[in-house]
LORO-87562 format. One record per residue (C-alpha): residue in one letter; y, z, x. Coordinates in Angstrom, 2 decimals. Last residue first. Layout:
// residues N
<site><residuo>a</residuo><v>Y</v><w>Z</w><u>X</u></site>
...
This chain:
// residues 86
<site><residuo>v</residuo><v>109.91</v><w>105.65</w><u>91.35</u></site>
<site><residuo>n</residuo><v>109.66</v><w>103.90</w><u>94.69</u></site>
<site><residuo>l</residuo><v>110.26</v><w>100.29</w><u>93.64</u></site>
<site><residuo>i</residuo><v>111.45</v><w>98.46</w><u>90.54</u></site>
<site><residuo>r</residuo><v>111.16</v><w>94.66</w><u>90.77</u></site>
<site><residuo>q</residuo><v>111.85</v><w>92.11</w><u>88.06</u></site>
<site><residuo>a</residuo><v>111.24</v><w>88.45</w><u>87.22</u></site>
<site><residuo>e</residuo><v>109.33</v><w>87.32</w><u>90.32</u></site>
<site><residuo>k</residuo><v>108.40</v><w>83.69</w><u>89.99</u></site>
<site><residuo>g</residuo><v>104.94</v><w>82.67</w><u>88.82</u></site>
<site><residuo>n</residuo><v>106.13</v><w>79.80</w><u>86.59</u></site>
<site><residuo>d</residuo><v>105.18</v><w>80.54</w><u>82.98</u></site>
<site><residuo>f</residuo><v>103.75</v><w>84.06</w><u>83.13</u></site>
<site><residuo>s</residuo><v>106.72</v><w>85.22</w><u>85.19</u></site>
<site><residuo>i</residuo><v>105.81</v><w>88.06</w><u>87.56</u></site>
<site><residuo>s</residuo><v>107.00</v><w>91.60</w><u>86.90</u></site>
<site><residuo>v</residuo><v>106.83</v><w>94.17</w><u>89.69</u></site>
<site><residuo>y</residuo><v>106.68</v><w>97.91</w><u>89.10</u></site>
<site><residuo>n</residuo><v>106.25</v><w>100.59</w><u>91.75</u></site>
<site><residuo>y</residuo><v>105.06</v><w>104.18</w><u>91.48</u></site>
<site><residuo>k</residuo><v>105.30</v><w>106.37</w><u>94.58</u></site>
<site><residuo>h</residuo><v>102.16</v><w>107.71</w><u>96.27</u></site>
<site><residuo>k</residuo><v>103.78</v><w>107.38</w><u>99.74</u></site>
<site><residuo>s</residuo><v>101.29</v><w>104.60</w><u>100.63</u></site>
<site><residuo>n</residuo><v>102.39</v><w>102.63</w><u>97.55</u></site>
<site><residuo>l</residuo><v>101.17</v><w>102.97</w><u>93.99</u></site>
<site><residuo>f</residuo><v>100.97</v><w>100.05</w><u>91.60</u></site>
<site><residuo>t</residuo><v>102.16</v><w>98.73</w><u>88.24</u></site>
<site><residuo>i</residuo><v>102.04</v><w>94.99</w><u>87.56</u></site>
<site><residuo>e</residuo><v>103.74</v><w>93.59</w><u>84.47</u></site>
<site><residuo>w</residuo><v>102.70</v><w>89.97</w><u>83.94</u></site>
<site><residuo>v</residuo><v>105.61</v><w>88.24</w><u>82.28</u></site>
<site><residuo>p</residuo><v>106.59</v><w>86.39</w><u>79.11</u></site>
<site><residuo>n</residuo><v>110.31</v><w>85.63</w><u>78.65</u></site>
<site><residuo>g</residuo><v>112.17</v><w>87.01</w><u>75.63</u></site>
<site><residuo>q</residuo><v>114.53</v><w>89.15</w><u>77.68</u></site>
<site><residuo>i</residuo><v>111.66</v><w>90.55</w><u>79.74</u></site>
<site><residuo>a</residuo><v>108.24</v><w>90.34</w><u>78.14</u></site>
<site><residuo>g</residuo><v>104.87</v><w>91.98</w><u>78.65</u></site>
<site><residuo>l</residuo><v>101.32</v><w>91.14</w><u>79.65</u></site>
<site><residuo>r</residuo><v>99.30</v><w>93.68</w><u>81.57</u></site>
<site><residuo>v</residuo><v>98.25</v><w>94.62</w><u>85.08</u></site>
<site><residuo>s</residuo><v>97.68</v><w>98.31</w><u>85.69</u></site>
<site><residuo>i</residuo><v>97.37</v><w>101.00</w><u>88.37</u></site>
<site><residuo>i</residuo><v>96.86</v><w>98.82</w><u>91.45</u></site>
<site><residuo>k</residuo><v>96.39</v><w>101.03</w><u>94.52</u></site>
<site><residuo>q</residuo><v>97.80</v><w>100.85</w><u>98.05</u></site>
<site><residuo>v</residuo><v>100.45</v><w>98.15</w><u>97.71</u></site>
<site><residuo>d</residuo><v>103.22</v><w>98.31</w><u>100.34</u></site>
<site><residuo>l</residuo><v>104.96</v><w>95.02</w><u>99.57</u></site>
<site><residuo>g</residuo><v>104.59</v><w>91.85</w><u>101.62</u></site>
<site><residuo>k</residuo><v>105.38</v><w>89.53</w><u>98.69</u></site>
<site><residuo>g</residuo><v>102.22</v><w>87.42</w><u>98.98</u></site>
<site><residuo>s</residuo><v>100.07</v><w>90.18</w><u>97.49</u></site>
<site><residuo>l</residuo><v>102.18</v><w>90.11</w><u>94.33</u></site>
<site><residuo>k</residuo><v>101.66</v><w>86.36</w><u>93.87</u></site>
<site><residuo>q</residuo><v>97.90</v><w>86.90</w><u>94.31</u></site>
<site><residuo>l</residuo><v>98.02</v><w>89.61</w><u>91.62</u></site>
<site><residuo>a</residuo><v>99.73</v><w>87.15</w><u>89.25</u></site>
<site><residuo>q</residuo><v>97.02</v><w>84.57</w><u>90.02</u></site>
<site><residuo>e</residuo><v>94.32</v><w>87.13</w><u>89.16</u></site>
<site><residuo>k</residuo><v>95.96</v><w>87.97</w><u>85.82</u></site>
<site><residuo>t</residuo><v>96.09</v><w>84.29</w><u>85.01</u></site>
<site><residuo>l</residuo><v>99.30</v><w>82.33</w><u>85.26</u></site>
<site><residuo>g</residuo><v>100.41</v><w>80.11</w><u>82.42</u></site>
<site><residuo>k</residuo><v>99.38</v><w>77.16</w><u>80.27</u></site>
<site><residuo>n</residuo><v>95.66</v><w>78.10</w><u>80.08</u></site>
<site><residuo>a</residuo><v>96.36</v><w>81.17</w><u>77.93</u></site>
<site><residuo>a</residuo><v>98.30</v><w>79.08</w><u>75.42</u></site>
<site><residuo>r</residuo><v>101.64</v><w>80.76</w><u>74.86</u></site>
<site><residuo>e</residuo><v>103.15</v><w>82.55</w><u>71.90</u></site>
<site><residuo>f</residuo><v>106.46</v><w>83.91</w><u>70.68</u></site>
<site><residuo>y</residuo><v>107.65</v><w>86.60</w><u>68.30</u></site>
<site><residuo>p</residuo><v>111.25</v><w>86.49</w><u>67.20</u></site>
<site><residuo>a</residuo><v>113.84</v><w>89.02</w><u>68.34</u></site>
<site><residuo>k</residuo><v>116.14</v><w>91.54</w><u>66.65</u></site>
<site><residuo>k</residuo><v>114.64</v><w>91.40</w><u>63.13</u></site>
<site><residuo>l</residuo><v>111.11</v><w>91.56</w><u>64.52</u></site>
<site><residuo>r</residuo><v>111.73</v><w>94.97</w><u>66.04</u></site>
<site><residuo>d</residuo><v>109.09</v><w>96.08</w><u>68.54</u></site>
<site><residuo>p</residuo><v>108.64</v><w>92.49</w><u>69.63</u></site>
<site><residuo>i</residuo><v>105.32</v><w>90.64</w><u>69.18</u></site>
<site><residuo>w</residuo><v>104.12</v><w>88.59</w><u>72.14</u></site>
<site><residuo>f</residuo><v>101.14</v><w>86.40</w><u>71.30</u></site>
<site><residuo>y</residuo><v>98.58</v><w>85.02</w><u>73.76</u></site>
<site><residuo>m</residuo><v>96.38</v><w>82.08</w><u>72.85</u></site>
């Protein structure tokens, strides 16, 4: 089981998912590789949430040594957010 606990419980409830009901870390990385992005080095892959929806947050460097962030939905594998060239 995975649990997501918000910073402020009064503003948002916690939620949970069975680990086998969503994407694995490896599956999230496979989704990222299928996007054709310039990925040179993976910095981190961790669970997070965007507007109450669980995601895999993937941080990586591109060939210009710029940070990039892509969030992949834990539930369905769709891209939830993309921030490039920071």
